[in-house]
N, C-alpha and C positions, 0 to 999 in steps of 0.2 A: 504494500500500500504506500503510495507516494505521500511523503510528509509535506504538510502545508508550509509554505515559506512566507516569512514576513516581507512585506512590500515596502522598500525604501525608494522613493521617487521624488526626492527634494528638487532636483534640477527641473524635472517636468512640471512639478507644482508651480515653481517660480515662472516657468515659461507661460503656463496657462494664465497666471495672474497678470503678467505683463501684456499678453495678447488681449486681455479684457480691459487693460488700462486701469486696474484697480490698485488701491493702496493695500498694504497688508491688513489694516484694520477693516476695510470694506470687504476684502476677500474672506477674512476670518468670519465676519458677520454673515456673509452669503453661505458659507459652509456650515454655519451653526457651531463654531468652535471658538475657543479663546485665542487671543492674539499670541500669547506665549506658546500655546500648543501648535499653532500654525508655524511659528518661527522654528520650533524644534523639528517639525516635519520637513520644512524647507531646507534645513541644514542636516537632514538625515540623522538627527539624534533620536528620532522616534519613527516607527513605521507608519505608513498611511493606514488609518483605520477603515473598517468596512463602511462606517457611517459617512466618512469623507468621500470614499469611492462612490457611494450612492448619490451624495450631494453633487459631486462633480458631473455625474451622468445626467441627473435630473435638471440641474441649473445651467450647466455649461455644455452639455452634449458630448462629454468626454467618454470615450470608450475605454474600458479597462485594459484592453490589449495595448493601448498606447502608453500605459503606465508600466505594465508588467513585462513587456517585450519592447526593447528599443535599443538605442545606441549603447547604453551601459552594459547590457547583457552581451552584445556583440563584442564590445571592447574587452569584457571579462573573458569571453571564450578565446579571443585572439591573443590576449596576454598569456592565458594559461598555456596555449600551444607554443607561443614564443619562449616561455620560461622552461619548457621541456628541452630546449636546446642544451646540449652538453656544456656549452660555454658557461652556463650558469651553474657552476660547480657548488652545490649546496642545496639546502632544503628549499623546496618551492614554497612561496608565501601561501598562507591559508587562503581558501576561497573567499572568506569574508574580507580579507585585506584587499584582494583584487577587486571585489565588488565595490568596496569603499573607494578605491582609487578611481575606478571607472565612473562611479556616480558623482563623486565630489570634485574630481580633477580630470575630466575627460580630455582636456587639451594635453595634460602631462602624459596620460595613457597613450594618446595618439602619437606623441613625440617619441615615447619609448618604442612603439611598434615601428615607427619610421627608422629609428636608429638600429633596431634589430634587423629589419629588412635590408638596410644598407650593409650591415655586417655580413649577412648571408650572401648578398650579391658579391661582395668583395671576395669572400671565400670561394664562391663559384668561379669567379674570374681567375683567381689564382690557380685553382685546380685545373682549369682549361687553358692556362697561359693566354688569357684574353688580352688583346692589345689595348683594351679600354682601361687597363690598370693605371696607365700613366696619364689618363685624361683627368681634368679637373672635375668632370661630372661623373666620375667612375662610381661614386657612392650614391648618386641620385637614384630615387626609385624609378623602376621601369615605367614608361608612360601608360601601358595597359593596366599596370597594377594601381596607378593613381586613379584611373578611370573606374576600375572595378571597385575600389574602395569608396569612391564618390557615390556610386549607385547603392553600394552596400549600406552605407551609413545614412542614406536618404530613405531607407526602407523601400528602395526601388520604386518610389513614387515621387514624381516631380509635378507638384500641383499646378503651376502656371502652364506648363507644357501640356499636361493632361486635359486641363479645362479648355485650352485653345483647340486641341484636337477634337474635343467633344463638340465645341461650337462649329468647327469646320464640318464635322460629320452631319450635324443637324441642318446646317445651311445648304448642303449639297446633296443630302440623302446618301452620303458615303457609308454611314453606319449600317443602314438597312435599305439597300438600293431597291428601287421599284423593279418589277419583273421586266419591264421594257427598257430599262436603263441601268447598266451594270456599274460597278464601282469605278472601273477604269475610265469609262466615259464621263462619269461625274468629275473625276480628277482632271481629265483632259480638258473638259469644258472650263473648269476653274483656271487652269494654267493658260489656256488660250485667251479667255476673257480678260484676265488681270495682268498677264505678263507677255502675251503674244507668243507663248511657247506652244509649238505644235508637237503632238505625240504620234509616233509611228511605231509599228512593229517590224522587226527584221530578224533574220537568222544571224544574230550577232553573238560573239563570245561573252560580251558583258551583259549583265542583267539590266543595267541602266547606264546610259551615257548621254550627257547634255552637251551639245555642240552647235554653235551658230543658230540658236533659237529653236532647235529641234531636240526633243527628248526621245531617244531611241530605246525601246524596251525589247528584250529578247523574246522572240516568238517561241523559243524552246521552253521557256518557263511556264509554269501553270498560271491560270487566270488569277488565282489568289496572290501569287508572287508578283505578277505584273501590276496588280492594283496596289499592293504594298509598296513597291518601288516608286510608283507614281505618287503615292502619298509622301514618301521620303522626299521627293523633289518639291512637293508642295511645302513641306516643312522648311527646307533649305531656302526656297525662293520667297514664299509669302510670310514666313515667320522667322526670318533670319535675325531680326533685331531681338526678338524674344530669346532665341537660342543664344545669341551673343551675350545678352544680359545675364542669362543663367550661367554661362561659362565665366563671366567676370566674377560672379559671386562665388563660384567654385574655387577660384584662385589656384589654378594648377601651377606646378613648378616648372613646366616645360611647355614649349609650343606644340611638341608632338602629342603630349597628353591632351591639350586643348583641342587639337584637330581630331584626335580619336574620339573624344567625348562629343564633339559636334556631330559626328556620324551617329554615335550612340543616342543622342537626344533626338535626332531626326528619325531614327528607327523607333524610338519610344513614341514619338508623335504618330508615326504611321500605325503602330500597334494600337494606340489609344483611339485612333480614328476608325480603324477596322472594328474595334470592340469598344464603343463609347461607354464611359464609366457607368452612368445610371442605368442605361438600357441593358448593358451586359450583366451588371450586378443583379438586377431584377430577374433576368432570365436564368442566371446561375442558381439563385435561390429557388426559383420555380422548378427548374430541372434537377434540383438537388445535386448540382455540380457534376452532372453527367457530361464529361468532356466531349464524347463523341456526338451527343445530341446538340451540344452547344456549337461544335465545329460545323455541323450540318446547318444549324439554324442561321449562323452568321456567315457561312460560306468561307471559312478559313481553315487553317491546318490545326491539328491536335496540339502541336507544339505552341502555336500562337495562343490557343485557348489556355493551356496550362501555364504559360508564362504570364498571361494577363491576370489569371486568378491570383498569382502571387503579388500583384501590384495593387490590389484593391484596399488601400490603406488611407483613403481620403478622410481627413479629420471630420468626425461626426457622421460618417457614412461608411465605416469599415466593413469589409466582408470577412469571411473566414480567414484567419491568418495562416497562409500556406507557406511552405518552402518549395522551391523549384530548382531543379538541377539538370544539367545535360552533361553526359560523359561520352567519350569516344571509346573505341574498341580496346584501347590500351588501359582504360580505366581513368584517364585524365579528365578532370573536371574542366569543361570548356565554358559553362555558364553556371552561376550559382547565385541564389538569393534565398534569404530566410526571414520571414516575419514571425517566426516561432523561436523557441529557446534552442532548437537544434541549429548549430552552426557547422558549416563544412570546413574541412581541412584547407588551410591556406597553402600548404606545401604537401606534395605527394598525392596519392590516390585515396579514394574513399574506402570505407570498411567493406571487405569482400562479402560479408554476410548480408549486405543490403540488397534488396531485390532488383535494384536498378541494373546490376551487373547480369542478372539472369535474363533480362529482357532480350538480349541478343540471341539466346537459345530458343526463344519462342516468338519468332517474328509474327507481327500482326495481332498478338494477344496482349491484353492489358492484365498485368499481374497485381495482386493485392498482397499486402504483408502487414501484420501487426508487429511492431518493434518497440523495444525498450532500451533506452540509453543508460549508461552507467549512473546517471544522476536520478534514475527512477522515473523519468518522464516517458509516457507511452504515446506512440504515434500510429496512425494508419498511413501506409505508404503505397502509392500507386506507381507503376513503372510500365513503360512500353518502348519498343524500338521505333525509330523514325528513319526513313530512307529518303535521301535526296539524290535523285538520278542526275547523272552528268549530262545526259542528252546526246551522247555519242560514244562510239567504241573507245576513243582515246580520251574520254572524259569520265573517269571512274566514278562509280556511285559512292556517295558518302553515307556512312551509317553511324547513327548515334542512338543512345538510349536516354529517355527523359524520365525524371522522377518528380512526383508531386505528392505532398503529404501535409498533414496537420495533426495536432494533438487529438487524442481520442475523445476529449470532452466535446468536440464539435462533430462527433460521428453521426449524430442524429440528423445532421444537415447534409450528409453524403449518402447517395444511393449505394455506394460501394460497401457500406458497413452493415447493410440490412441483415445479412445472414451470418455475420461473424460473431464469435463468442468473445465479446469484449471483456467479460467479467473474469474469465479464467486466466490465471498467470501463465499457464502452459501455452496459451495461444501466442505469446509474444516472443519474438526472436530477439536475443540479446545482441545489439549492435553497438558500435562505437563511432567515433569521428575518424580516427586513423590509428593504426597500430602504434605509431610513435608516441601517442599520448594516452592511449586506452589502457586502463589499469586492470582489465579483466584477466584473471589468472588462469581461467580454464577454457579459453577460446581455442577451438580446434583449427581455426583458419589464421592464426597469428603468423605474420611473416617475420617480424622483428620484435624484440622485447621493447617495452616502453623505455624511453631515454632516461627516465629518472629511477627505474626499478633496479634493484639488486637481483642478480640471478645466481642460481646454484646449479652445478652440473654433477650428476651422480653417474659415474661410469658403470655402475653395477645394475642399472635399470634404465628402461626407456618407456616413457608414457607418450601422451599425445605430442609433446614437444621434447626436444633433447635437453631442455633445461627447465627449471622451475623458477617462479617469481616470488620474491619476498613480499609478504602481505604488508599493508600499511601499519604504521605504529610499531614496527619491530616484531610483529607476530611471526610465527613460523610459516613457511610457504604452504600454500594450500595444496592438498593432495589432488591429484588428477586421476580420472579413471584410466585403467590400463588400456593400451591400444589393442584393438581386436586383431586377431591373426588374419 
């Protein structure tokens, strides 16, 4: 049984107060508490009480998920993984200390992660004799890592861009096109009327190419992909100032990161235009998050639906907090986002016991899994393979697996949970984040021991692993079942 956790959310409480333009005294009165009690909660000297959570919901429209899952938990998970690095020779700080740092000093926590990332990159460059070692920017974070973290800590929801895409979809019918007028035509009319850009289809190697007032889209691509790429061009052309303003606020450390994020924001706009927030959220609840029905209803891919579900974190109108991930056949995570307590490994591959890896073995089928992480949190996980044809013999097909999931407390809102035994502990597969930081001592799929764990080797016996792990607090290593013959 999962132990209830105290909720410390002082930073978020202050943010809500400042957004409402309230003094501490007025805020305390609105919440029905004393000024001193509010001050203690805002400084994380006391946890947020249930009565305050209810008051925040009723009077300010605040969703509990914005308090319990946010930047502090992501920072805590990221710091815990970073501190598992052997360079930190010594005891890992208690989880409470990490949570305190992430909650009360998020800027310091981010600086620590940046420093550790720079250290790792330097080591990788040394190991590979990289020429970049002598450059002044050798320790700078990689541009794509900067962009990944930008979306990660924004909850993968960019409010201004999302609302602009929703307005575009409503004005053009792009979100729910009429039977006689498809999405591509809606975007083409918009580009022609406002910018004089003509759209044409051609057997071209590029999915999208703008040149001399003509937008060329590949005729080899699916209709959904062509419409998506047309919406990307709408974002870059019609909403360029909005995107540039968002990039200014992000404050990237390199021009390369800014340019990569510009494409990311344009893609975000296109996805939000294909699946407008309010309409899509309503349909998702109505269909109980059946991703195949939603893909058919909105005329888009299953991956687009799954990714969009993980972005429904608009303040005051949150959907189910999902995590979303995409992995390649080598197990490398190529996309990741989590609005839940589950955070993905920043380095290396994901846990091999996770059903997303099995999706490659069962093409075309959606897999379900009940899983439990070492912290006792239980999830329902969905996985399916996705194929992206190259369009020709010398254009190889790309294969990925996508994963989508949420905590089991939201299971009643998912069609996929209807016939699962959620109450039985035996129904849950024990998974972790990655072997390097997972402390499970009896995992039969462990590839390497945890970086912080002491190991013992007994030459006179062999169990599931050729070594045993020392339990926390100096207890003796846990016994493992003997390996079957």
